[in-house]
PABA-405329 format. One record per residue (C-alpha): x, y, z. Coordinates in steps of 0.001 Angstrom, whole numbers, plus 500000, padded with zeros to 6 digits. Example, Ala and Ser with C-alpha at 12.3 -4.5 7.8 and 13.67 -1.06 7.14 Angstrom:
<drenpas>
+--------+--------+--------+
|      X |      Y |      Z |
+--------+--------+--------+
| 512300 | 495500 | 507800 |
| 513670 | 498940 | 507140 |
+--------+--------+--------+
</drenpas>
This chain:
<drenpas>
+--------+--------+--------+
|      X |      Y |      Z |
+--------+--------+--------+
| 140663 | 182720 | 657746 |
| 140018 | 184343 | 654377 |
| 139440 | 182274 | 651227 |
| 138684 | 184586 | 648336 |
| 135746 | 186741 | 649411 |
| 134705 | 184272 | 652133 |
| 135493 | 184514 | 655815 |
| 135924 | 180948 | 657125 |
| 135351 | 180403 | 660835 |
| 138251 | 179195 | 662933 |
| 139299 | 176661 | 663876 |
| 138933 | 175553 | 660262 |
| 137644 | 171961 | 660194 |
| 139448 | 169199 | 658321 |
| 136801 | 167841 | 655979 |
| 136992 | 164479 | 654243 |
| 136524 | 164719 | 650454 |
| 133412 | 166862 | 650939 |
| 130331 | 166781 | 648763 |
| 128939 | 170287 | 648255 |
| 125121 | 170398 | 648275 |
| 124004 | 173799 | 646979 |
| 120840 | 175659 | 646147 |
| 120564 | 178902 | 644205 |
| 117984 | 181541 | 645049 |
| 115908 | 182870 | 643459 |
| 116820 | 181000 | 640244 |
| 115736 | 177326 | 639997 |
| 114359 | 177306 | 643536 |
| 110668 | 177239 | 642668 |
| 108544 | 176603 | 645731 |
| 111696 | 177117 | 647844 |
| 112213 | 173366 | 647462 |
| 116017 | 173506 | 647451 |
| 116090 | 175856 | 650432 |
| 113733 | 173635 | 652421 |
| 115558 | 170422 | 651528 |
| 118966 | 171732 | 652579 |
| 117550 | 173148 | 655813 |
| 116092 | 169723 | 656643 |
| 119420 | 168000 | 655866 |
| 121257 | 170487 | 658067 |
| 118953 | 169753 | 660978 |
| 119182 | 165994 | 660459 |
| 122989 | 166020 | 660320 |
| 123440 | 168802 | 662917 |
| 125389 | 171028 | 660547 |
| 127667 | 173754 | 661888 |
| 128551 | 177156 | 660474 |
| 131590 | 177158 | 658202 |
| 131665 | 180674 | 656784 |
| 130043 | 183396 | 654689 |
| 130938 | 186326 | 652479 |
| 132934 | 188894 | 654436 |
| 131258 | 191816 | 652623 |
| 128049 | 190616 | 650942 |
| 127228 | 194165 | 649839 |
| 129931 | 193858 | 647157 |
| 127790 | 191319 | 645337 |
| 124172 | 191864 | 646371 |
| 121788 | 194794 | 645986 |
| 120074 | 195179 | 649358 |
| 117133 | 196958 | 647758 |
| 116413 | 193639 | 645981 |
| 117477 | 191205 | 648702 |
| 116107 | 192975 | 651753 |
| 117779 | 192805 | 655182 |
| 115407 | 191634 | 657912 |
| 114932 | 193188 | 661338 |
| 113785 | 191201 | 664346 |
| 113728 | 191381 | 668140 |
| 115683 | 189209 | 670572 |
| 114904 | 189769 | 674245 |
| 113669 | 193254 | 673412 |
| 116773 | 194129 | 671412 |
| 116572 | 194978 | 667733 |
| 118728 | 192806 | 665452 |
| 119392 | 192706 | 661725 |
| 119907 | 189785 | 659365 |
| 121817 | 190709 | 656210 |
| 121383 | 188557 | 653057 |
| 124514 | 186507 | 652456 |
| 125863 | 183351 | 650857 |
| 126438 | 180977 | 653754 |
| 128428 | 177758 | 654122 |
| 127759 | 175036 | 656704 |
| 129269 | 171590 | 657161 |
| 128305 | 168220 | 658618 |
| 129635 | 164659 | 658706 |
| 128508 | 162558 | 655775 |
| 129164 | 158923 | 654944 |
| 132010 | 156779 | 656170 |
| 134615 | 158495 | 653976 |
| 133257 | 161970 | 653119 |
| 131584 | 165011 | 654656 |
| 129022 | 167547 | 653452 |
| 129318 | 171259 | 652770 |
| 125924 | 172943 | 652473 |
| 125954 | 176056 | 650313 |
| 123147 | 178635 | 650299 |
| 123845 | 180700 | 647169 |
| 122226 | 183971 | 646180 |
| 122260 | 185172 | 642585 |
| 124833 | 188022 | 642472 |
| 123927 | 191494 | 641230 |
| 127520 | 192671 | 640757 |
| 131086 | 191325 | 640464 |
| 129725 | 187896 | 639539 |
| 133050 | 186618 | 638178 |
| 134795 | 187437 | 641462 |
| 131984 | 185842 | 643437 |
| 132148 | 182627 | 641388 |
| 135936 | 182456 | 641614 |
| 135735 | 182809 | 645408 |
| 133302 | 179906 | 645641 |
| 135586 | 177823 | 643460 |
| 138546 | 178669 | 645703 |
| 136573 | 177390 | 648709 |
| 135885 | 174125 | 646867 |
| 139567 | 173743 | 646013 |
| 140735 | 174550 | 649546 |
| 138583 | 171821 | 651072 |
| 139336 | 169407 | 648189 |
| 135650 | 168973 | 647361 |
| 134883 | 165796 | 645440 |
| 131372 | 166660 | 644242 |
| 129323 | 169777 | 643549 |
| 125601 | 169044 | 643653 |
| 122960 | 171672 | 642927 |
| 119396 | 170934 | 643960 |
| 116224 | 172900 | 643279 |
| 112941 | 172971 | 641419 |
| 111285 | 174328 | 638302 |
| 107716 | 174600 | 637077 |
| 106399 | 172311 | 634364 |
| 103136 | 171120 | 632835 |
| 102641 | 168279 | 635326 |
| 099683 | 167458 | 637598 |
| 099851 | 167713 | 641379 |
| 097841 | 164484 | 641569 |
| 100722 | 162322 | 640352 |
| 104146 | 161658 | 641948 |
| 106484 | 164563 | 641267 |
| 109480 | 163643 | 639125 |
| 113114 | 164629 | 639623 |
| 115603 | 165271 | 636835 |
| 118821 | 163684 | 638137 |
| 122187 | 163855 | 636396 |
| 125847 | 163337 | 637228 |
| 128505 | 164822 | 634953 |
| 125832 | 165519 | 632353 |
| 124537 | 161931 | 632263 |
| 121333 | 160619 | 633869 |
| 121754 | 158871 | 637214 |
| 120303 | 155432 | 636639 |
| 118540 | 153219 | 639131 |
| 116771 | 155989 | 641067 |
| 113030 | 155699 | 641577 |
| 110906 | 158585 | 640347 |
| 113593 | 160276 | 638252 |
| 113645 | 161331 | 634635 |
| 116454 | 161349 | 632109 |
| 117263 | 163562 | 629158 |
| 117496 | 161096 | 626288 |
| 117726 | 163719 | 623552 |
| 120196 | 166458 | 624314 |
| 118813 | 169838 | 623309 |
| 120768 | 173034 | 623491 |
| 118881 | 175758 | 625333 |
| 119284 | 179297 | 624024 |
| 118036 | 182212 | 626086 |
| 118308 | 183836 | 629522 |
| 120208 | 181843 | 632082 |
| 122043 | 182216 | 635379 |
| 125625 | 183445 | 635544 |
| 126091 | 180800 | 638245 |
| 126138 | 178088 | 635577 |
| 129762 | 179145 | 635062 |
| 130523 | 177616 | 638455 |
| 129296 | 174240 | 637226 |
| 131515 | 174543 | 634146 |
| 134552 | 175344 | 636304 |
| 133830 | 172376 | 638540 |
| 133618 | 170024 | 635567 |
| 136828 | 171381 | 634026 |
| 138608 | 170813 | 637354 |
| 137602 | 167140 | 637405 |
| 135068 | 167395 | 640235 |
| 131810 | 165478 | 639995 |
| 128940 | 167736 | 638924 |
| 125502 | 166566 | 640094 |
| 122093 | 168156 | 639501 |
| 118740 | 167262 | 641077 |
| 115748 | 169296 | 639883 |
| 112173 | 168443 | 640858 |
| 109384 | 169307 | 638429 |
| 106503 | 171198 | 640062 |
| 102980 | 171866 | 638708 |
| 102824 | 175309 | 637117 |
| 099294 | 176013 | 638312 |
| 100186 | 175404 | 641986 |
| 102836 | 177987 | 642826 |
| 103283 | 177647 | 646575 |
| 105699 | 179796 | 648501 |
| 106936 | 176637 | 650227 |
| 106138 | 173443 | 648321 |
| 106648 | 170733 | 650942 |
| 105869 | 167891 | 648541 |
| 108540 | 169136 | 646141 |
| 111168 | 169395 | 648873 |
| 110271 | 165896 | 650120 |
| 110748 | 164501 | 646611 |
| 114237 | 166034 | 646449 |
| 115077 | 164555 | 649833 |
| 113709 | 161179 | 648794 |
| 116054 | 161171 | 645797 |
| 118991 | 162164 | 647990 |
| 118143 | 159327 | 650387 |
| 118581 | 156922 | 647471 |
| 121919 | 158472 | 646487 |
| 123174 | 158708 | 650070 |
| 121746 | 155530 | 651547 |
| 122843 | 156394 | 655091 |
| 120173 | 159111 | 655210 |
| 116881 | 158015 | 656818 |
| 114117 | 157366 | 654286 |
| 111721 | 159412 | 656434 |
| 113379 | 162554 | 655058 |
| 111518 | 161895 | 651818 |
| 108118 | 162110 | 653492 |
| 106071 | 165183 | 654363 |
| 102644 | 165094 | 655933 |
| 102440 | 168834 | 655549 |
| 103048 | 168440 | 651807 |
| 100253 | 165874 | 651619 |
| 097894 | 168286 | 653353 |
| 098911 | 171141 | 651037 |
| 098122 | 169148 | 647905 |
| 094907 | 167713 | 649396 |
| 093689 | 171264 | 649928 |
| 094629 | 172149 | 646344 |
| 092682 | 169109 | 645100 |
| 089603 | 170095 | 647092 |
| 089643 | 173601 | 645666 |
| 090398 | 172499 | 642093 |
| 087410 | 170144 | 642146 |
| 085157 | 173175 | 642633 |
| 086353 | 174763 | 639387 |
| 085394 | 172832 | 636207 |
| 087903 | 174683 | 634028 |
| 090887 | 173937 | 636230 |
| 089645 | 170381 | 636822 |
| 089638 | 169788 | 633052 |
| 093189 | 171153 | 632828 |
| 094373 | 168800 | 635568 |
| 092701 | 165837 | 633842 |
| 094525 | 166671 | 630613 |
| 097837 | 166927 | 632458 |
| 097158 | 163563 | 634114 |
| 096513 | 161901 | 630748 |
| 099697 | 163391 | 629315 |
| 101728 | 162355 | 632387 |
| 100402 | 158778 | 632273 |
| 101154 | 158475 | 628560 |
| 104724 | 159692 | 629000 |
| 105648 | 157315 | 631811 |
| 104308 | 154024 | 630486 |
| 106939 | 151581 | 631635 |
| 110150 | 153293 | 632686 |
| 110083 | 157030 | 633329 |
| 112055 | 158472 | 630419 |
| 111297 | 161888 | 628987 |
| 113039 | 164979 | 627741 |
| 113031 | 167692 | 630417 |
| 112346 | 171289 | 629741 |
| 115447 | 173433 | 630215 |
| 115774 | 174601 | 633798 |
| 116112 | 178230 | 632716 |
| 112424 | 178224 | 631797 |
| 111143 | 177413 | 635292 |
| 109734 | 180900 | 635773 |
| 107255 | 180560 | 632888 |
| 103702 | 181688 | 633707 |
| 101090 | 178991 | 634358 |
| 099521 | 177337 | 631309 |
| 096023 | 178390 | 632306 |
| 094452 | 181385 | 634005 |
| 092926 | 180433 | 637313 |
| 089721 | 181825 | 638715 |
| 090198 | 184569 | 641349 |
| 088973 | 182204 | 644070 |
| 091665 | 179654 | 643134 |
| 094378 | 182318 | 643014 |
| 093346 | 183655 | 646418 |
| 093293 | 180133 | 647835 |
| 096750 | 179288 | 646475 |
| 098167 | 182505 | 647869 |
| 096785 | 181588 | 651272 |
| 098333 | 178108 | 651356 |
| 101539 | 179374 | 649783 |
| 102178 | 181479 | 652856 |
| 100239 | 179509 | 655437 |
| 101331 | 179419 | 659056 |
| 102868 | 176398 | 660746 |
| 100214 | 173734 | 661132 |
| 102039 | 171094 | 663082 |
| 104979 | 170174 | 660842 |
| 107342 | 172456 | 662686 |
| 110341 | 170188 | 662158 |
| 110212 | 170983 | 658440 |
| 110118 | 174747 | 658690 |
| 113230 | 176407 | 657341 |
| 115060 | 178819 | 659631 |
| 114675 | 182528 | 658954 |
+--------+--------+--------+
</drenpas>
């Protein structure tokens, strides 16, 4: 079945007022936190394939998003970058659609309209985008999540921050923000969960950041097991960062300053003005010693060390 540019697998499931949980790569997916969180949710809820773009080459430049080759039983196979949809049962009266979005390189308006048509076809009730951005925060304190629903802070969630003073961002942004505007205009709920990650620790896969996103989702969707918001691998990652930082006086001083600033900002309830998400790709606030940079590169792409249930599928 064709819906816009998407080929939906048949038989087409009848979904109950689905909540779309989406991440957008590479924009606002620092540390791959959104990608990892959705992959974990899919495994937990045993998600099934729903569909994908019929011709992804209309929208993506495959010299920028590279196809991958791999071997299966001695046979060569290819994996082509695509925007994929999966679905799973949710709460007692709704289901989930998981959406893995890629930033389009061409025909963005057509791409966005096709996604919106999918939402309308399945009568989606909520569009929720999750991800991460870098900020001047220490890795030695609990990571905070900016949580909003229809432009207003979601209250009553532990470890979240709210934008008390609206500030209009001006500058580069993602064309995919148009999708959020269309959703709002159509009367769908528009949710955003963005975890704030330390700028000086730029891991390829930040397991602590993804666990913080999942922990927030467990509060929103209380049928999800709280264990989703825990990651021993994330703890080990940050412990290794701490050990290395303590060997470098300059970086240690920077972390201490960030800790003091963090503690001052969250006296009492956690309320602060977030940096605009479009700025998440800013460079770190301090130049790290070559030994630190080499170390962070090594743990950013480290091999599986026992937390295999958290590894995202390739």
